[in-house]
RODO-2510 file (C-alpha; in nm, 4 decimals, decimal comma):
residues 137
     n   res          X          Y          Z
     1     m    -0,0335    -0,0091     0,0008
     2     g     0,2626     0,2542     0,0685
     3     m     0,4495     0,1617    -0,2590
     4     g     0,2671     0,3415    -0,4895
     5     g     0,0376     0,5710    -0,2997
     6     p     0,1890     0,9526    -0,3615
     7     s     0,2585     0,9085    -0,7041
     8     n    -0,0389     0,7537    -0,8176
     9     s    -0,2067     1,0191    -0,6388
    10     r    -0,0204     1,3123    -0,8503
    11     s    -0,0368     1,1477    -1,1463
    12     r    -0,4501     1,1733    -1,1474
    13     m    -0,4945     1,4955    -1,0336
    14     a    -0,5762     1,7669    -1,3149
    15     m    -0,3132     2,0091    -1,4087
    16     s    -0,3763     2,3173    -1,2997
    17     e    -0,1651     2,5429    -1,5198
    18     i    -0,2344     2,6943    -1,8710
    19     n    -0,0219     2,6881    -2,1466
    20     v     0,0407     3,0111    -2,2997
    21     t     0,2785     2,9069    -2,5801
    22     p     0,0052     2,9097    -2,8336
    23     l    -0,1751     3,2146    -2,7167
    24     v     0,1689     3,4012    -2,7499
    25     d     0,2188     3,2766    -3,0742
    26     v    -0,0895     3,3817    -3,2112
    27     m    -0,0768     3,7089    -3,0901
    28     l     0,3034     3,7676    -3,1808
    29     v     0,1100     3,6863    -3,5338
    30     l    -0,1628     3,9081    -3,5334
    31     l     0,0931     4,1834    -3,3941
    32     i     0,2858     4,1366    -3,7350
    33     i     0,0562     4,1593    -3,9423
    34     f    -0,0839     4,4877    -3,7719
    35     m     0,2483     4,6351    -3,7722
    36     v     0,2850     4,5555    -4,1335
    37     t    -0,0529     4,6487    -4,2734
    38     a    -0,1115     4,9661    -4,0450
    39     p     0,0955     5,2207    -4,2730
    40     m    -0,0871     5,1208    -4,5490
    41     m    -0,4414     5,2400    -4,3918
    42     q    -0,3302     5,5716    -4,3888
    43     q    -0,5281     5,7959    -4,6601
    44     g    -0,5524     6,1196    -4,8211
    45     i    -0,3102     6,3638    -4,9838
    46     e     0,0452     6,4439    -4,8972
    47     v     0,0794     6,7435    -4,7236
    48     e     0,3278     6,8848    -4,5020
    49     l     0,1971     7,0437    -4,2571
    50     p     0,3574     7,3333    -4,0259
    51     e     0,4531     7,2996    -3,6738
    52     t     0,2625     7,4668    -3,3077
    53     a     0,2412     7,4296    -2,9396
    54     n    -0,0876     7,3956    -2,9387
    55     s    -0,2922     7,0518    -2,9040
    56     g    -0,5975     6,9182    -3,1568
    57     v    -0,9678     6,9688    -3,1370
    58     e    -1,1958     6,7235    -3,0702
    59     t    -1,4607     6,6830    -3,2727
    60     n    -1,8104     6,4137    -3,3195
    61     d    -1,8989     6,4239    -3,6319
    62     e    -1,6877     6,3077    -3,9923
    63     p    -1,4423     6,6121    -4,0103
    64     f    -1,4404     6,8118    -4,3086
    65     v    -1,1337     6,8783    -4,4371
    66     l    -1,0456     7,1294    -4,7404
    67     y    -0,6849     7,0740    -4,8332
    68     i    -0,3946     7,2917    -5,0097
    69     k    -0,1113     7,1624    -5,1797
    70     k     0,2501     7,3245    -5,2508
    71     n     0,1405     7,3875    -5,5740
    72     r    -0,1804     7,5431    -5,4875
    73     r    -0,4268     7,3507    -5,5772
    74     l    -0,7380     7,2976    -5,3491
    75     y    -0,8656     6,9287    -5,2877
    76     i    -1,1989     6,8217    -5,0999
    77     g    -1,1058     6,4400    -5,0465
    78     e    -0,9466     6,3249    -5,3676
    79     a    -1,1675     6,5917    -5,5989
    80     n    -0,9675     6,8903    -5,7180
    81     v    -1,1439     7,1908    -5,6950
    82     n    -1,0747     7,6002    -5,8054
    83     m    -1,0718     7,8737    -5,5929
    84     q    -1,3621     8,0272    -5,8188
    85     g    -1,6378     7,7187    -5,7959
    86     l    -1,4924     7,6595    -5,4014
    87     r    -1,7621     7,9041    -5,2405
    88     k    -2,0794     7,7331    -5,4316
    89     k    -1,9392     7,3767    -5,4033
    90     l    -1,9069     7,4457    -4,9853
    91     r    -2,2569     7,5935    -5,0028
    92     a    -2,3867     7,2505    -5,1463
    93     i    -2,2461     7,0424    -4,9341
    94     f    -2,3052     7,2334    -4,6228
    95     k    -2,6374     7,2860    -4,6736
    96     m    -2,7670     6,9236    -4,5369
    97     r    -2,4528     6,9051    -4,2917
    98     k    -2,5244     6,9512    -3,8983
    99     n    -2,1223     7,0619    -3,8215
   100     k    -2,0621     7,3169    -3,9689
   101     q    -1,6931     7,3716    -3,9506
   102     v    -1,4056     7,3119    -4,2318
   103     y    -1,0896     7,2058    -4,1042
   104     l    -0,8132     7,3683    -4,3454
   105     q    -0,5022     7,1195    -4,4320
   106     a    -0,2532     7,3382    -4,5746
   107     d     0,0947     7,2676    -4,6849
   108     k     0,3659     7,5075    -4,4920
   109     t     0,4639     7,6030    -4,7848
   110     v     0,1819     7,8079    -4,9209
   111     d     0,2156     8,1534    -4,9120
   112     y    -0,0251     8,3137    -4,6337
   113     g    -0,2314     8,5327    -4,8907
   114     f    -0,3554     8,2034    -5,0849
   115     v    -0,4429     8,0519    -4,7491
   116     a    -0,6104     8,3533    -4,6964
   117     e    -0,8156     8,4184    -4,9494
   118     a    -0,9134     8,0376    -4,9450
   119     m    -1,0308     8,1520    -4,5820
   120     g    -1,2047     8,3910    -4,7129
   121     e    -1,4299     8,1944    -4,9535
   122     i    -1,5660     7,9413    -4,6798
   123     r    -1,6484     8,2344    -4,4853
   124     a    -1,8479     8,3607    -4,7901
   125     a    -1,9832     8,0051    -4,7925
   126     g    -2,1513     8,0952    -4,5220
   127     i    -1,9226     7,8671    -4,3053
   128     y    -1,7330     8,0851    -3,9847
   129     n    -1,5896     7,7640    -3,7533
   130     i    -1,2741     7,7311    -3,9576
   131     s    -0,9997     7,5610    -3,7834
   132     l    -0,6000     7,5009    -3,9067
   133     i    -0,4671     7,1922    -3,8812
   134     t    -0,1108     7,1685    -3,7805
   135     l     0,1314     6,8932    -3,6219
   136     p     0,2794     6,9523    -3,2786
   137     k     0,6380     7,0391    -3,2226
***
């Protein structure tokens, strides 16, 4: 009776440890997949933004962004818009939008006069809430 008592009781006990090796393997594979695909998920127009010390602004709706590229071309999303048609286009877009706010993302090499002219057209369209997008320092 005393010969096999303790060893038999240990072999019949349930294992109470979780094998985490498969979990770690799966998590590492998912991490690698996300690291590879995350840079591909960035969309939009490439604009070199100026840097400021101020922090960002939060919004609940999908933000409306007007882009000004280095070559002084205006873009709403992927669509190119000229300065003369900007006011009419904005009035049509913001007729149905609840949030009447425009985020202006201008390249830092674009002269101030052109940015001010674009802001004037935005205000002429009846939109007075204009925010400039910058990068933090």
